[in-house]
C-alpha positions as CSV (number, residue, x, y, z in Angstrom):
1,M,96.7,84.4,118.4
2,W,96.7,88.3,117.9
3,R,98.1,89.9,120.6
4,R,99.4,92.9,119.5
5,Y,96.2,95.1,119.1
6,D,94.4,94.0,122.0
7,G,93.2,97.0,124.3
8,E,96.3,99.2,122.8
9,M,94.6,102.2,121.5
10,R,96.1,103.8,118.2
11,Q,95.7,106.6,116.1
12,L,96.1,107.6,112.6
13,P,98.0,109.8,110.6
14,E,96.4,113.4,110.4
15,D,96.2,113.9,106.6
16,D,93.8,114.4,103.8
17,R,93.0,110.9,102.8
18,P,90.2,108.8,103.8
19,K,90.6,106.9,106.9
20,F,90.0,103.6,105.1
21,E,93.8,105.0,102.8
22,R,95.1,105.6,106.5
23,L,94.4,102.5,108.4
24,A,95.7,100.6,105.4
25,A,98.6,102.7,105.3
26,V,99.7,101.7,108.9
27,L,98.5,97.7,108.8
28,E,100.8,98.2,105.4
29,S,103.9,99.9,107.2
30,D,103.2,96.8,110.1
31,I,103.6,94.3,107.3
32,A,107.0,96.3,106.2
33,R,108.2,96.4,109.6
34,G,107.6,92.8,110.9
35,D,105.6,93.2,112.9
36,L,103.5,91.3,111.0
37,K,105.0,88.7,109.5
38,A,104.1,86.6,106.2
39,G,101.7,84.0,107.1
40,E,100.6,85.5,110.2
41,R,96.4,86.2,110.7
42,L,95.1,89.7,111.1
43,P,93.6,90.8,113.9
44,P,89.6,90.0,113.3
45,V,87.7,93.3,112.0
46,R,85.9,94.2,115.9
47,D,89.9,94.0,117.3
48,L,91.0,96.5,114.8
49,R,87.8,98.5,115.3
50,A,88.6,98.7,118.9
51,T,92.0,99.6,118.0
52,F,92.1,102.9,115.8
53,P,88.8,105.2,116.3
54,V,87.0,104.1,112.8
55,S,83.7,102.2,111.5
56,E,83.6,98.8,110.6
57,G,82.7,99.9,107.0
58,T,86.7,101.7,107.3
59,V,88.2,98.6,108.3
60,I,86.2,96.4,105.6
61,H,87.6,99.0,102.8
62,A,91.1,98.9,104.8
63,L,91.3,95.2,104.5
64,R,90.0,95.6,100.6
65,L,92.2,98.1,99.5
66,L,95.5,95.6,100.8
67,R,94.3,92.5,99.3
68,E,93.6,94.7,96.3
69,R,97.9,95.2,96.9
70,G,98.6,91.7,97.1
71,L,99.9,92.4,100.9
72,I,97.0,90.0,102.4
73,W,94.6,87.9,101.5
74,R,91.4,86.1,103.0
75,D,90.2,82.8,103.9
76,S,86.4,83.3,104.5
77,T,86.3,81.3,107.4
78,R,89.0,82.6,109.3
79,G,90.2,85.6,108.8
80,H,93.1,87.5,106.7
81,F,96.5,86.5,106.5
82,V,99.7,88.5,105.3
83,R,100.9,87.3,101.9
84,E,104.4,86.3,102.0
85,P,106.6,89.0,99.9
86,V,107.2,89.0,96.0
87,D,110.1,90.6,94.9
88,V,109.2,91.5,91.2
89,S,110.8,95.2,90.6
90,V,112.1,96.6,87.7
91,E,115.7,97.7,87.4
92,S,115.2,100.9,85.2
93,S,117.7,99.6,82.1
94,D,116.8,99.1,78.5
95,D,119.2,95.8,78.2
96,H,115.9,93.5,79.4
97,S,115.9,90.1,77.7
98,P,112.6,89.3,75.8
99,E,112.0,86.8,77.8
100,Y,112.4,88.9,80.7
101,D,110.0,91.9,79.2
102,A,107.4,89.0,78.7
103,I,107.5,88.0,82.2
104,M,107.5,91.0,83.1
105,R,104.1,91.0,81.0
106,E,102.6,88.4,82.5
107,I,102.7,89.8,86.2
108,Q,101.1,92.9,85.3
109,E,98.5,90.5,83.6
110,I,98.1,88.7,86.6
111,R,97.8,91.8,88.9
112,R,95.1,92.8,86.5
113,D,93.2,89.4,86.6
114,M,94.1,89.4,90.8
115,K,92.2,92.8,91.5
116,R,88.6,91.8,89.4
117,L,88.7,89.0,91.0
118,T,89.1,90.4,94.4
119,Q,85.8,92.9,93.2
120,R,83.7,90.4,92.3
121,L,84.5,88.2,94.9
122,D,83.4,91.3,97.1
123,G,80.4,91.8,95.2
124,I,79.4,88.5,96.1
125,E,79.7,88.2,99.7
126,K,78.1,91.8,99.6
127,A,75.5,90.3,98.0
128,G,75.0,87.0,100.1
129,R,75.3,89.4,103.2
130,E,72.5,91.5,102.0
131,S,70.0,88.3,100.8
132,R,70.9,86.6,104.4
133,P,67.1,87.1,106.5
């Protein structure tokens, strides 16, 4: 059960970025620090709204951004969860094998596909919400 955000008001960083990007940055920082661990369920949208001074749309947009970045995944009935970390860092060196370069190209292609699929899924979910009576 989620406890960390219950009843504890937190402020977003003050800068020129839109609120959804600032909220995503705070959650990303929580993930990086280990406050939100791999496999852990994120708080529901209503709890995030109660914790941060933002609208429901801002929370949903921030969660979508974190999904696109591959940091979280969404189960349509249970909520959002932190993904297992994947280290695909690239060393700055020109002596990579052809196999390594091919794998890195495939990873980039998979990331593009994931982003497109996430956008399609978001569109389908939005259409479903709009078509409900």
